[in-house]
C-alpha positions as CSV (number, residue, x, y, z in Angstrom):
1,M,-51.8,-44.7,-51.7
2,K,-49.3,-47.5,-51.1
3,R,-50.0,-51.0,-52.4
4,P,-50.4,-53.7,-49.8
5,R,-47.3,-55.9,-49.3
6,T,-47.1,-58.8,-51.8
7,D,-45.2,-62.1,-52.1
8,D,-43.1,-62.5,-55.3
9,V,-44.1,-65.5,-57.3
10,R,-41.5,-66.7,-59.8
11,G,-41.5,-69.7,-62.1
12,R,-38.9,-72.5,-62.1
13,D,-37.2,-70.8,-65.0
14,G,-36.8,-67.6,-62.9
15,H,-39.0,-65.5,-65.0
16,F,-41.3,-63.0,-63.2
17,V,-44.9,-64.0,-63.0
18,P,-47.8,-62.2,-61.2
19,T,-47.3,-61.5,-57.5
20,K,-49.8,-62.5,-54.9
21,D,-51.7,-59.8,-53.0
22,R,-51.4,-60.7,-49.3
23,N,-54.8,-59.2,-48.4
24,I,-56.9,-60.6,-51.2
25,W,-55.7,-64.1,-51.7
26,F,-57.8,-67.2,-50.8
27,D,-55.9,-70.5,-51.3
28,G,-59.1,-72.3,-52.3
29,G,-60.1,-69.7,-54.8
30,T,-61.0,-70.9,-58.3
31,V,-60.0,-67.8,-60.3
32,V,-57.0,-65.4,-60.2
33,L,-57.5,-61.9,-61.4
34,V,-54.3,-60.1,-62.5
35,A,-54.0,-56.3,-62.8
36,D,-50.7,-54.4,-63.0
37,N,-49.1,-57.8,-62.5
38,I,-50.7,-58.1,-59.0
39,A,-52.7,-61.3,-58.6
40,F,-55.9,-61.6,-56.5
41,R,-57.4,-65.1,-55.9
42,L,-61.0,-65.5,-55.1
43,H,-64.0,-67.8,-55.8
44,K,-65.8,-67.4,-59.2
45,G,-69.1,-67.8,-57.5
46,L,-68.6,-64.8,-55.2
47,L,-67.5,-62.6,-58.1
48,S,-70.2,-63.8,-60.5
49,E,-72.9,-63.1,-57.9
50,F,-71.3,-59.7,-57.2
51,S,-71.2,-58.6,-60.8
52,A,-72.7,-60.0,-64.0
53,Y,-69.7,-58.6,-65.8
54,F,-67.4,-61.0,-64.1
55,G,-69.8,-63.9,-64.9
56,R,-69.6,-63.1,-68.6
57,L,-65.8,-62.5,-68.4
58,F,-65.2,-66.0,-66.9
59,D,-67.0,-67.6,-69.8
60,E,-64.8,-66.0,-72.4
61,P,-61.6,-67.7,-73.7
62,Q,-58.6,-66.2,-71.9
63,P,-55.1,-65.6,-73.4
64,A,-52.3,-67.9,-72.1
65,A,-51.0,-66.8,-68.7
66,P,-48.6,-68.2,-66.2
67,T,-50.4,-70.6,-63.9
68,E,-47.5,-71.9,-61.8
69,G,-48.4,-71.4,-58.1
70,F,-52.1,-71.1,-58.8
71,D,-53.0,-74.8,-58.6
72,G,-54.9,-74.8,-61.8
73,A,-57.1,-71.8,-61.0
74,Q,-58.3,-69.9,-64.1
75,V,-56.2,-66.8,-64.7
76,V,-57.9,-63.6,-66.0
77,R,-55.9,-60.5,-66.9
78,L,-57.6,-57.2,-66.4
79,T,-56.7,-53.8,-67.9
80,D,-57.6,-51.9,-64.7
81,K,-55.2,-50.5,-62.1
82,A,-54.4,-52.9,-59.4
83,E,-55.5,-50.5,-56.7
84,D,-58.9,-50.0,-58.4
85,I,-59.5,-53.7,-58.6
86,A,-58.4,-54.1,-54.9
87,R,-61.0,-51.5,-53.9
88,L,-63.7,-53.2,-55.9
89,L,-62.9,-56.6,-54.5
90,R,-63.0,-55.3,-50.9
91,L,-66.6,-54.3,-51.6
92,A,-67.3,-57.8,-53.0
93,I,-65.8,-59.4,-49.9
94,H,-66.6,-57.1,-47.0
95,G,-69.8,-55.4,-48.3
96,S,-70.4,-51.7,-48.9
97,K,-70.3,-50.4,-45.2
98,R,-67.5,-47.9,-45.9
99,L,-69.2,-46.8,-49.1
100,Q,-72.4,-46.2,-47.2
101,A,-70.8,-44.6,-44.2
102,S,-70.9,-40.8,-43.7
103,E,-67.1,-40.5,-43.1
104,R,-65.1,-38.1,-45.3
105,V,-62.9,-39.9,-47.8
106,D,-60.4,-38.8,-50.4
107,F,-61.3,-38.1,-54.0
108,P,-59.1,-41.0,-55.4
109,L,-61.1,-43.5,-53.5
110,V,-64.5,-42.0,-54.6
111,A,-63.2,-41.9,-58.2
112,S,-62.2,-45.5,-58.1
113,W,-65.6,-46.6,-56.8
114,I,-67.2,-44.7,-59.6
115,R,-65.0,-46.1,-62.4
116,M,-65.3,-49.7,-61.1
117,G,-69.0,-49.5,-60.4
118,H,-69.6,-48.1,-63.9
119,K,-67.4,-50.7,-65.6
120,Y,-68.5,-53.7,-63.6
121,E,-72.2,-52.9,-63.9
122,R,-72.8,-52.1,-60.2
123,Q,-74.9,-49.0,-60.6
124,D,-75.6,-49.0,-56.8
125,I,-71.9,-48.5,-56.1
126,C,-71.5,-45.9,-58.8
127,A,-74.6,-43.9,-57.7
128,K,-73.6,-43.9,-54.0
129,A,-70.1,-42.7,-54.9
130,M,-71.5,-40.1,-57.2
131,E,-73.5,-38.7,-54.2
132,R,-70.1,-37.9,-52.6
133,L,-68.7,-36.3,-55.7
134,V,-71.8,-34.2,-56.3
135,S,-71.7,-33.0,-52.7
136,F,-68.6,-31.1,-53.7
137,F,-69.1,-30.3,-57.4
138,S,-72.5,-28.9,-56.7
139,D,-74.6,-26.9,-59.2
140,N,-75.6,-24.7,-56.3
141,L,-73.2,-21.8,-56.2
142,K,-73.5,-21.2,-52.4
143,E,-72.9,-24.8,-51.6
144,W,-69.9,-25.0,-54.0
145,L,-68.3,-21.9,-52.6
146,V,-68.4,-23.4,-49.0
147,A,-67.1,-26.7,-50.2
148,H,-64.3,-25.1,-52.4
149,A,-63.2,-22.9,-49.5
150,S,-62.7,-26.0,-47.2
151,Y,-61.4,-28.4,-49.9
152,G,-64.2,-30.7,-49.4
153,T,-67.5,-31.6,-47.7
154,P,-68.4,-34.0,-44.9
155,L,-68.3,-36.8,-47.6
156,I,-65.3,-36.1,-49.7
157,S,-62.0,-34.1,-49.8
158,V,-60.9,-32.6,-53.1
159,M,-57.6,-31.0,-54.2
160,P,-57.7,-28.4,-57.0
161,E,-55.9,-30.7,-59.6
162,E,-58.5,-33.5,-59.0
163,A,-61.0,-31.4,-60.8
164,V,-59.6,-32.9,-64.0
165,G,-60.7,-36.3,-62.8
166,A,-64.1,-35.0,-61.8
167,V,-64.6,-33.7,-65.4
168,N,-63.7,-37.1,-66.8
169,L,-66.1,-38.8,-64.4
170,A,-68.8,-36.5,-65.3
171,R,-68.3,-37.4,-69.0
172,L,-68.1,-41.1,-68.1
173,T,-71.4,-41.2,-66.2
174,G,-73.2,-38.4,-68.0
175,T,-73.6,-36.4,-64.8
176,L,-73.4,-33.0,-66.5
177,T,-74.3,-31.0,-63.4
178,I,-70.7,-31.5,-62.2
179,L,-69.2,-29.8,-65.2
180,P,-69.6,-26.1,-64.5
181,S,-67.8,-26.1,-61.1
182,A,-65.3,-28.8,-62.2
183,L,-64.4,-27.0,-65.4
184,Y,-64.2,-23.7,-63.6
185,M,-61.6,-25.2,-61.2
186,C,-59.7,-26.6,-64.2
187,C,-59.5,-23.1,-65.5
188,Q,-57.4,-22.2,-62.4
189,L,-54.8,-24.8,-63.3
190,S,-51.6,-24.1,-65.2
191,S,-51.5,-24.3,-68.9
192,K,-49.0,-27.2,-68.5
193,D,-51.5,-29.2,-66.4
194,L,-54.3,-28.5,-68.9
195,L,-52.2,-29.5,-71.9
196,R,-50.2,-32.4,-70.5
197,G,-52.4,-33.6,-67.6
198,V,-51.9,-33.8,-63.9
199,T,-49.9,-36.5,-62.1
200,L,-51.9,-38.7,-59.7
201,S,-50.7,-40.2,-56.5
202,D,-50.0,-43.5,-58.2
203,G,-47.8,-41.8,-60.9
204,T,-50.4,-42.0,-63.7
205,I,-51.4,-39.0,-65.7
206,E,-55.0,-37.7,-65.8
207,K,-55.9,-35.5,-68.8
208,L,-58.9,-33.7,-70.1
209,N,-60.1,-34.5,-73.6
210,E,-59.3,-31.9,-76.3
211,G,-62.7,-30.4,-76.3
212,D,-62.6,-29.7,-72.6
213,V,-59.1,-28.3,-72.8
214,E,-60.4,-25.8,-75.5
215,R,-63.4,-25.0,-73.2
216,C,-61.0,-24.1,-70.4
217,F,-58.8,-21.8,-72.5
218,D,-61.8,-20.1,-74.0
219,A,-63.4,-19.7,-70.5
220,R,-60.1,-18.2,-69.1
221,E,-60.3,-15.5,-71.7
222,E,-64.0,-14.8,-70.9
223,V,-63.4,-14.9,-67.1
224,M,-60.5,-12.4,-67.5
225,R,-62.7,-10.1,-69.5
226,Q,-65.4,-10.2,-66.9
227,N,-63.0,-9.6,-64.1
228,I,-61.7,-6.5,-65.9
229,N,-65.2,-5.2,-66.5
230,S,-66.1,-5.8,-62.9
231,M,-63.1,-3.8,-61.8
232,L,-64.0,-1.0,-64.2
233,R,-67.5,-0.9,-62.9
234,L,-66.2,-0.4,-59.4
235,W,-63.9,2.4,-60.2
236,Q,-66.0,4.0,-63.0
237,P,-69.6,3.3,-61.9
238,D,-72.5,4.1,-64.2
239,T,-75.9,5.3,-62.9
240,A,-79.3,4.7,-64.5
241,R,-80.5,7.2,-67.0
242,A,-83.5,8.0,-64.8
243,C,-81.3,8.8,-61.8
244,S,-82.1,12.3,-60.4
245,T,-78.8,12.5,-58.4
246,P,-76.1,11.0,-60.6
247,T,-73.2,12.8,-59.0
248,F,-74.2,11.7,-55.5
249,C,-74.9,8.1,-56.6
250,K,-71.6,7.7,-58.5
251,H,-69.8,9.0,-55.4
252,A,-71.8,6.5,-53.2
253,L,-71.0,3.6,-55.5
């Protein structure tokens, strides 16, 4: 997903400082959040009311940061992706209408809502987004087969490589019902993707932890064995010992 257009902000000495996000910048704002060198300016009161995490964060001493062009507003640097923060701030500003809507959205947006809701202590956001994720990575085989065949459900669209992110979200939130279908999809990925990770739309790498990589390689071996056994049972069928017409039954099978 492309970033919104931004205005470059440079100090008098010419050094690069955080750039203003055109869509989330309020001139009267009392705090500037900086993520990936993108600056978002809002009111502390709005953010503190939206998330207790922000309230505690604003009370903590912050490392020195460029303040030119920010009119004395407090500057807080975050370790999150700029796009993740932008998505969270849109919920803070505009409310959760899109989150609550029944429209189908892409996996990256749902994953972002889950990560941000979990980190910034908005369990309502996290839970609502998890409903979308679980609608695809169901522990009901029939439901999952339908979703997998159409790359999504009415609530979310999912590409095969995004199963890696789903596994990590399951680990993050403790939603273990996601793991069987998500890990099974990971087993279909290449060894390179399992070992080195998959490249996301923003260029970052998403990887499984070592334990889940091992599970996928072990599962591949077992799935291959079961596939071979299934094929052998088709071509060399066995009948029950009590069968009174084994020749006929084997032919029928």
